[in-house]
N, C-alpha and C positions, 0 to 999 in steps of 0.2 A: 518409487522414491529411491534416492541414492544417499549414501552417507557422505560425510565430509572427506572420506578417504578415497573416493572415486573421482567422479567428474570435476569436483570442485577442490581438489587437493592443492591446487596452486593459489587458492584464495587464503591468504595468511590470517585473515580475521574471522574465519569460520572455525569455531572451537566448541569443545564439550565443557559442561559445567557439572561437577559431581556425578559423572557418569551419564548425564543427559546430553545426547548428541543431536544436532540439527539433522532433520531429514528433508531433503530438497529434491523435488522432481527434476529429472535430468533435462527437461525441456525449458526450465526456468532460466532467465538471465539474471546473474548476480554480479554486479559491478565489483571489481577487485578491491575497491576501497570500502565496500560495505562490511559491517561487523555483525555477525549472526552467532548467537551464543546460546547454548543450552537446549532446553525443551522447546524447540521451534519446528513446526511443520509448514512447508511451503509447497503449494500445489503446482500443477502443470501450467506452463505458459505465463507464469508470473514474471514481473520484472522488478528487481530491487536495485535502486540507483545509488549513485556515488555518495559516500559519507553517511549513508543511512545506518542506524544501529537498531537491531532487533535482539532484545536481551530477555531470554526466557530462563532466568536463573532460579527464582524461588516459586515460580508458577509457570504455566505453559502458554505458548502463543501458537495459534492455528490460523493459517492463511489459505484460503481456497484458491481455485484456479483462475487464471486470467487477471489477477489483481496487480496493480502497479503501485509501488511505494517510491515516491520521487525523492530526489537528492536532499540530504541533510535532515531527513525525518527520523524520529525516535519512536520505537514501538516497545512498550514495557508493560509490566504486570503489577498486581498487588499481591504481596507474599501471603497474606492471610485469607483473602476472600476471592478476588477476581482474577481469572486469566484474561487474555485478550483474544477475542475470536473475530476474525475478519473473513467475510464471505467471499463469493466469487465475483469477479469483474468489478471490484471496488477501485476507485481512484482516490489516492491520497497525495495531495499536492506537496510541493517543496516545503521543507522545514516544519511540517506538522508534528505535533506530539500526540500520540495515541496511547492512552494509559489505562490499562485494566478495564476495558470496555468491550462492547459488541458493536460491530459494523456489519449490517446485513448486506447481502448480495445487491450489487448495483447501487450502493450508496456513494456519495461524492463528498470528500473532505477537502476543503479549500486550503490554499497555501497559508502556512503560519498559524493555523488554527490549533486549538488544544482541546482534546476530548478527554474528560476526566473519569475517575473510577466509578464503575457501576452504571455508566450512562449507556444508552442504547440508541443507535442511529438506524432507522428503518430503511428498507429497500426504497430506492428512488426518492430519497430525500437528500438535501444538500446543506452542508455547513459552509458558510461563507468564509472567505479569506480573513484571517485574523480573529475569528470568533473564539470565545471561551465557553465550551459546554461544561457546565458545572456538574459535580458528582450526582449520579442517580437520575439525571434528566433523560426523558424518552422523547425522541424526535419522530413524530408520526410520518408515515409514507406521504410523499408528495409535498412536503413543506420545505421552505427555505428558512434557516435560522441564522441570525447574524448578531454581532455585538458582543459586549463583555460586561455582564454575563449574556450568553446567547438567548435570544427570544425569537419567537416566530415573527417573520417579516411578512410572508405571504405564501400562497400556494404556488407551486411550480406550474409552468405552462407546458404545452405539448412539445414545443421546441426544446425546452430544457430537459424533459424526459429523454428525448432523442439524443441530446448532447451528452448525457450521462452514459448512454450506451455506446456512442461513437468514441468518447474519450477512452473507455476501456478497450475497445477494439483497436484503436490507434496505438495504445501502449503495448498491446500484445504484439503488434507488428514491429514497433520500434525496438522492443526487446529481442525479437527474432533477428532483426537487422544487426543489432549490437552483438549478438551471440554468433550468428552464422553468415552475416554479410549478404551479398547479392544472391547467394544460393537459395535463400529462403523466400525470395521474391517470386512474382512481382508483388509490390505493396500498393494497396488501393486506398489506405486511410492516411497516408502521409507522403511527402516528397522532401527532397533535400535541396539546398541552395548553396552554391559555392560562394566564398568571399570574393567580391568583385575585384578585378585587377585594377591597378592604378591607371588612370587614363591620361 
């Protein structure tokens, strides 16, 4: 782990809070527009994307390795009871709100979803885009939950289990590409496409 005073010193929105300083593995990709504050730990090969806020002010946030938190997401805590604990190889889609809860390794959080205080999302389970997981809910392994409030829709199939793994691997590669460019390649889980020229 490195402190904000080393590899990420040019990121103006990484800062301490009352003596609690983020620790970020040097292999992680942190977009320059991301805000990371206070008692936050980010593991190796994570990617934290643009306009994301991770605020560990009155409790802590722990993020395991290979996890991706996509653009405009908010990760926060509950000051009296619950930290936020995010496991390894978790995918958190754009504009999600993850608040004072636990996301186990290889869970999948859809775009625009809200995960509330004290809830628990098990490994290889999926929260659909736009879902609201209300406080204290536990989502068992292998289930898809959707709606507001979120409820079980069905069991995941083998293709979806594989997709959860591939999504995390893809974002590890995209984060390396954003941080290191072509020198970290070759990349096997994604490719790029140029804007077409006018014909």
